[in-house]
C-alpha positions in Angstrom: 8.7 18.6 -7.5 10.0 15.4 -5.8 13.3 13.9 -4.8 13.1 10.3 -6.0 15.3 7.4 -5.0 15.6 4.9 -7.9 16.9 1.5 -6.9 17.8 -1.1 -9.6 20.9 -3.2 -10.3 20.5 -2.6 -14.0 22.2 0.8 -14.8 20.1 1.1 -18.0 16.8 0.9 -16.0 18.1 3.4 -13.4 19.2 5.9 -16.1 15.9 5.5 -18.0 13.8 6.2 -15.0 16.0 9.1 -14.0 15.6 10.5 -17.5 11.8 10.3 -17.2 11.8 11.9 -13.8 14.2 14.7 -14.6 12.1 15.5 -17.7 9.1 16.0 -15.4 11.2 18.3 -13.2 12.1 15.9 -10.4 15.5 15.2 -8.7 16.9 11.7 -8.7 19.3 9.7 -6.6 20.4 6.3 -7.8 21.2 3.1 -5.8 22.4 -0.2 -7.4 21.2 -2.6 -4.7 19.0 -3.0 -1.7 21.8 -2.5 0.8 22.6 0.8 -0.7 19.0 1.8 -0.7 18.6 1.1 3.1 21.8 3.1 3.8 20.7 6.0 1.8 17.2 6.1 3.4 18.8 6.1 6.8 21.1 9.0 5.9 18.8 11.1 3.7 15.2 12.2 3.2 13.5 11.3 -0.1 10.0 11.9 -1.2 9.4 8.6 -2.9 11.3 5.4 -3.8 11.1 3.3 -7.0 12.7 -0.1 -6.3 13.2 -3.3 -8.3 12.6 -6.8 -6.7 15.4 -8.9 -8.0 18.8 -7.4 -7.0 22.1 -8.6 -5.5 23.1 -8.1 -1.9 19.6 -7.4 -0.7 16.4 -8.0 -2.8 13.6 -5.4 -3.0 11.3 -7.2 -0.6 14.0 -7.4 2.1 15.1 -3.8 1.5 11.5 -2.5 1.9 11.0 -4.5 5.0 14.1 -2.9 6.6 13.2 0.6 5.4 9.7 0.3 6.9 11.3 -0.2 10.3 12.3 3.5 10.4 10.6 5.2 7.4 7.2 5.6 5.9 8.5 6.8 2.5 6.1 6.0 -0.3 7.4 3.0 -2.4 6.7 1.9 -5.9 8.0 -1.6 -6.6 9.1 -2.8 -10.1 9.1 -6.3 -11.3 9.6 -8.2 -14.6 6.7 -10.4 -13.5 3.1 -9.7 -12.8 2.4 -12.6 -10.6 -0.1 -12.2 -7.7 2.4 -13.7 -5.2 4.8 -10.8 -5.9 2.1 -8.2 -5.4 0.9 -9.7 -2.2 4.4 -10.0 -0.8 5.1 -6.4 -1.8 1.9 -5.1 -0.2 2.7 -7.1 3.0 6.0 -5.3 3.4 4.4 -1.9 3.0 4.7 -1.1 -0.7 2.3 1.5 -2.0 2.1 0.5 -5.6 3.4 -2.1 -8.1 4.5 -1.6 -11.7 5.3 -4.4 -14.1 8.2 -4.1 -16.6 8.1 -2.9 -19.3 6.3 0.3 -18.4 5.7 3.6 -20.1 7.1 6.9 -18.9 3.6 8.3 -18.7 2.3 5.4 -16.5 5.2 5.5 -14.1 5.2 9.3 -13.6 1.4 9.3 -13.2 1.7 6.7 -10.5 4.4 8.8 -8.8 2.1 11.8 -8.9 -0.9 9.9 -7.7 0.9 8.4 -4.7 2.4 11.7 -3.7 -1.0 13.4 -3.9 -2.4 10.8 -1.6 0.6 11.0 0.8 0.2 14.8 1.1 -3.6 14.9 1.0 -5.8 15.1 4.1 -7.5 11.7 4.6 -11.2 11.4 3.8 -13.3 11.9 7.0 -15.0 8.6 6.6 -11.7 6.8 6.9 -10.6 8.7 10.0 -13.0 7.7 12.8 -14.3 9.8 15.7 -12.1 10.0 18.8 -12.3 7.1 21.3 -14.4 4.9 19.1 -14.1 1.2 19.8 -16.1 -1.4 17.9 -16.4 -4.9 19.4 -17.8 -7.9 17.4 -18.2 -11.6 17.8 -18.6 -11.4 21.6 -15.3 -9.6 21.9 -13.4 -11.8 19.6 -12.8 -9.0 17.1 -12.1 -5.6 18.6 -11.1 -2.5 16.8 -9.8 0.7 18.4 -10.5 3.1 15.6 -8.8 6.0 17.3 -5.5 4.2 18.0 -5.7 2.2 14.8 -5.3 -1.1 16.6 -7.2 -4.3 15.9 -7.3 -7.4 18.2 -8.3 -10.8 16.9 -9.1 -13.1 19.9 -7.0 -10.9 22.2 -4.0 -10.8 19.9 -3.0 -7.6 18.1 -3.3 -8.0 14.3 -0.3 -6.9 12.3 -1.8 -4.9 9.3 -0.3 -2.6 6.7 -1.4 1.0 6.8 -3.7 0.4 3.7 -5.2 -2.7 5.4 -6.1 -0.5 8.4 -7.7 2.1 6.1 -9.7 -0.5 4.2 -10.8 -2.4 7.3 -11.9 0.8 9.2 -13.7 2.1 6.2 -15.6 -1.2 5.8 -16.2 -1.3 9.5 -17.7 2.2 9.6 -19.9 1.2 6.7 -20.7 -2.3 7.8 -23.8 -4.1 6.5 -23.8 -1.7 3.5 -23.0 -3.0 -0.1 -19.9 -1.2 -1.2 -19.1 -1.1 -4.9 -15.6 -1.7 -6.1 -15.5 1.9 -7.5 -16.6 3.4 -4.2 -14.0 1.4 -2.2 -11.2 2.4 -4.6 -12.3 6.1 -4.7 -12.8 6.5 -0.9 -9.9 4.4 0.4 -7.2 4.9 -2.4 -8.4 8.3 -3.6 -10.4 9.6 -6.6 -7.2 10.0 -8.6 -5.9 6.5 -8.0 -4.0 5.2 -11.1 -4.3 1.5 -10.9 -6.7 -1.4 -11.4 -9.2 -3.5 -9.4 -6.7 -6.2 -8.7 -5.1 -4.0 -6.1 -8.4 -3.9 -4.2 -8.8 -7.7 -4.5 -5.2 -8.2 -3.2 -5.8 -6.0 -0.2 -9.1 -7.8 0.5 -7.2 -11.1 0.5 -4.6 -9.7 2.9 -7.2 -8.3 5.2 -9.1 -11.6 5.3 -5.8 -13.3 6.2 -5.3 -10.7 9.0 -8.8 -11.3 10.4 -8.3 -15.1 10.6 -11.5 -16.9 11.5 -13.4 -13.7 11.2 -12.5 -13.3 7.5 -16.1 -14.5 6.5 -17.4 -11.1 7.8 -16.1 -9.7 4.5 -18.7 -10.9 1.9 -18.0 -10.8 -1.8 -20.9 -9.4 -3.8 -20.4 -10.8 -7.3 -20.4 -8.2 -9.9 -20.7 -5.4 -7.3 -18.0 -5.3 -4.7 -17.9 -6.2 -1.0 -19.9 -5.9 2.3 -18.6 -6.2 5.8 -21.5 -8.2 7.4 -21.5 -8.1 11.2 -23.5 -7.0 14.2 -22.1 -5.6 17.5 
């Protein structure tokens, strides 16, 4: 079972989530704002954090950004809104999943379980490249060191989230192959991923932004999925 840090300025929400989690056999620690969440993460070890966006002192985005400086704890972000901007912002600061209020106990606990399975599971071999493999495209303009998980765009190191790296390296290893949405989600997120296709679309959008002028290498296949179209 897991030790969950629940962060929300609404006591009712914290207690509700805690009730759900304890019912499933988990241990819960509560925090009322982002500042407290950062402090607790510095002082203690938690298996996963569930955090709201809108909070006093320090909002959820800022708290996650600070926590990511010293911890890779899995994070589920809560929001009363389902706007794409919030999801993109959340994924950019390193959030693993996003749940819109109101939510059901079953959905939230399934998401916790799915994220923890992925965090503890051995990565799929196709995502982890062979040692010392470097791919160079566009006459050196786009360079990926698959072993070190570093990408250079026109000589400048790209700042990607862990999931962006996973998605990019997977597509790079399977370049010029049509990849269905189902296959991408299954192989990159895991067969037990509990989410929807919009998560994939959001990460594709973030990845294209990171690749800059080379974003056109990611081709949308309407009704199918995506293809990374490039030659060395």
